[in-house]
N, C-alpha and C positions, 0 to 999 in steps of 0.2 A: 695533604689537605685536599678534601674533595670539593670540587666546584660544580654545583648542579645548575648553575645559571645557563640559560640558553644564549649561545653566541650567534653573531651574525652569520647567516648561512645554515644554521642548524634548524632542524624541524622538530616541533613537538608533534606527538601522534595522539589523535583522539582514540584510535584503535577501533575495534569492532563495536557494533551496536551503539554508535554515537553519531548523531547528525551534526554535520559541520556547515553552518551558514557562512556564506562568503560574498564579497563584493569586488567587482572589477570596475573601479571608478572610471578608468580611461575608456571603457566601452559602454558605460551606463548599464552594466549587467549585474544582477544579483542572482543568487542561487543557493542550492544546498547539495551537499554530497554526503553519501553514507556507504559504509560497508557493514553488512550484517552477517554474523557468524553463529554464535551459540544460541542467540535468541531465535533465529530462523530454524536452526537444526532441531531445537526442542519442539517447536510447533509442528514441523513436518514429521519427525520421527514418532511423535506421540500417536499420530493417526496411521502410520505405516501406509501412506498413499503409494500407489504405483508411481514410478519415476516420472512419467510425462505429466501426471497430475501435480506432483510436488514441484516440478519446474514452473508450471503455470501459476500455481498458488504463490510460489516464491516471488515471481514478478509482480503479482498483485500486492504482496506484502511490502516490497520495496517502494512501489508507486504510492501506496497508502502512507508509508513513513515520510516520503519526500513531501507529499502534499499536506498531510496532517500536522507535521511539525511546524508548519507556518502559522497555526492558530495562535492568536494573541489573547485568547480568553479560555476559560474553563469550558470544555466541551468535548465533542467526539466527531471524528471524521470517518465516514464509512464509505468503502468502495465495494460495490456488489454487481456481479454480472448475472443476467438471466438470459439463457440462450437455448437453442435447439440442438446443440452439438453433444458429443459424448460426455463432456464436462458441462453440465447445464447450469451450475451455479458455483460461484466463488464469492466469498465474503471475507473482508479484512476490515478491522477498524482500529483507529488510533485514538486513545483517550488521553487527554492532557493529564500530567505533563509528559508521559512517555510510555504508556501501556499499550501493548499490541496483542491482538488475537486474530485468528483466521481459521477458516475451514473450507473444504470443497465438497461438492456433491457430484457424483458421476455414475454413469451406467456401466457396470462391469463388462457386460457382453459387448456393448457398442465400443467401449474403449479397447477391448481386446481385438476387435475387428479392425479398428483404426491403427493399432500398433502393427498388426499383421500386414496391413496395406502400406505401412510407412507414413500414414497421415497423422503425424504427431506434432505438427507445427501448432503454435497457439491459435492461429486462425482456424485451422481444421478442427481442433479439439473443442473450441468454443462454438463455432457455427454462427448462425445469425441470431441477433437478439439485441439487448441493450446493456449498457453499463451505466449504473447510477452512482453519482458521487454526492453524498449527503453530509451537510454540516448540522449537527445537533447541539444546541446550546442549553439543553435541559428542558424539563417539562413545562416551564412557563414562557418559553421562547418559541417562536415559529421556526420550523425547520426550513433550511434552504437545500434544494436538490437540483442538480443538473443531470440531464439524461443525454447520453451519446449512443448512437447506433453502432452495434457490432456488425460489420458488413464485410468481414474478411480482412480487416486491417489488423496490424499488430497492436499490442497494448500501448506501445510508444505512440503510434499514430492516433489511437483513441484519446490519449492524454492531450495531444496537440489539438485535436478537434474540440475537446472540452474547453480548453482555454480560449480557443477562437470563438466559440459560441457563447460561453458564459462569462468569461473575464475580459475578453478583448485585449489580452496581453500577449505579445509575441513570446512564445515559450518553446523550449526544446528539451527533450528528455532522452536519456540513455539508460538502459537497464541491462544487467548481466547476471546470469545464474549459472552455478556449476556445483557438482558434487565432487569434492576434492579428497583424494586419498591421503591419509596421514601416515607417514612411515612408522612402522612398529605397531599400528593398530589394525585389528581385524575388522571385517564388515565392509560395507559398500562405500565408506567414506563419510565425510561431513558436508552438510549443505552450507554454501556461502552465496551471497548475492551482493551486488553493488548497484548504486544508481547515482546519476548526476542530473540535476535540473537547473537550467538557466532561464532567466526572464529579462526582457529588455524593458528597463524602467527609467527612461531619460526624464530629466526635469521638465522639458518642454512636452506637453501632452500630445501635440500634433506629430512629434517624432515617433511616438509609440502606436500610431494608428495602425490597426490591423487591415489587411486586405479585405475586400468585400467578401461576404459569405457566398458560397456557390449559388448561382441563380440571380445574384444581385446585379445592379446596373454597372458596378465597378469591377466586375471580373476581369482579371488580366492573366497573362501567362505566368506571373510570379506568385499567383494566388497560393496561400499556405506558407509563405516565408516571412510573414510579418510585414514590415515596411521595406519593400525591395530596394528603395533608393538609399537607405541608411547604411553607410559603409561600416559603422560600428557594429551593428547587429549582424551583418553579413560576415564580418571578421570573426565575431564570436561563434557563429555557426560553423565556419570553416575550421576553427580551432577545435571545437567540440567533436567534429567529424573525424578528427585524427585519433580519438580515444579508442583503444582496443579493449575488447571485453576483458581480456586478462588483466589489464590495468585497473578495471573497476573492482576486480575480485582479489587481487594480490595483496595480502596483508603486509608484505614488505614494502609495498609502494605507499599505501595509506592515502587517505583523502587529501591531506595537506600537501604531500609530495606531488600527487597528481595535479592538484590545482596549481602548484608552482610551475610544473612542467608546461601546463597549458597557457598560463597567463602571466608568467614572470616579466615578460617584456612590457606588458601594459600595467602591471602592478596589481596584485591580488591581496586582499585583506580578509582574514578569517576571523570569525567571532565565536564567542562561547556558545556551544551547542547544547544538545540535550541527549541524555542516555535513553535508549529504548529497551524495554524489557518484555518478555513473554509473561503476560499477566492478565488472566481472565477476570472479568467483572461479575461473573455469576456468583450467587450466594443463595443459601437456603431461604433467607427472608424474601428475596426477589421472586424466587420460584413459588413460594407459598402464597405470595400476594396474587400471583396469576391463578393458582389453583383455587384461591378463595372466591374467584369470580365464576367458577364452574357450577353448573347446576347439579342437583343430586344425581341425575341420570348420567351426566358426564363424569362425575366422580366414580360412579359404579363402573362405567365403561373403562376408566383408566386404572382400575384396581385389578391386580393380578397376584394370585397366591396371597391375598390378604394385605398387600401393600401397593402403594403407588410409587413406581420407579420413574425418575426423570433423569435423563443423561444430558449434560451440557454438550452441544455439538462442537463447541470451540475447544474445551479443555478435557472432554471425555469424563469429567467427574460425575459420579452417580449420587443422586439424592433420593432418600427413602422417606415416605410419609405414611402415617397411619390414617386411612380414610375416615376413621371415626372422629378425628378432630375436626374435620370439615362438616361431618354430619351434625356434630354438637353445635358448631357455629351457626349452621343453617337453621337448626331447630330453635336456637336462641335468638335468631334474627341478627347475629353479629356478622361483621365483614371486616376485611383488612383495612377499610377506610373509615370505620366507625371509631 
């Protein structure tokens, strides 16, 4: 007789591409953990990015998933960098309930030079610029956007700065990326990444007070660590700092087992999460609505060999349009909104 019930001490496994929300009540900490495998590999291999670019975009994807999966409404969470480094733009967005897409833009010559010089850290590839985090609730709602400076910090540091400036919630993030060789398979291996985010959310608001922002009257030597006097948050940080990158990535560990290892003494509770998938939101109708707004001159300039070709930067799908359908609409005075 088969007994499939989970026994005390057993672990259920959410597996790859599944966000696991959790709570450590004894430390007033909540968070989310995720390991991404096939979803990430599909996104990166589709574009055949150079390895340093893939690693950087993978970190942005994990960060986007950790932050976007907290949305309590239908909408989209977008993470985008604009900077002066060899990789001058990275974009990833999370659309509820769990669709993810991403792409990178880079200068091949500058990237090759950076690789030759060994300057392939995320900070070196990005350079100076900004990271924008945007919450989009649809066409009839105002967008919310937070801007963080890229000044040589890691993406983990940038995420902390975002929460300090925009949310005033003590937050810590760990990210890990690797290309793992699978026995028996040819090629360069499969991409995997993992992430862990914790936030200090005590019931008493004064306990969650952030340290003063740089330049404020309350600057102190503990600035950047949330509420320095709160032992619960400091304990949570100390435990999180014991996490090795391999643990974030290892599918045999899994999110639940890792959370148990970290917080079993304090008591950790996991909740039903959400699956994340590689799913682009582009469509012929959306692209046509954009082309409908083009002038006759712009339509002519966009036409090559008798057709208009539009490639989605996220999923690389190509859409073909006959320019005559736009000429007919313009001549008749029609538009996509009529």
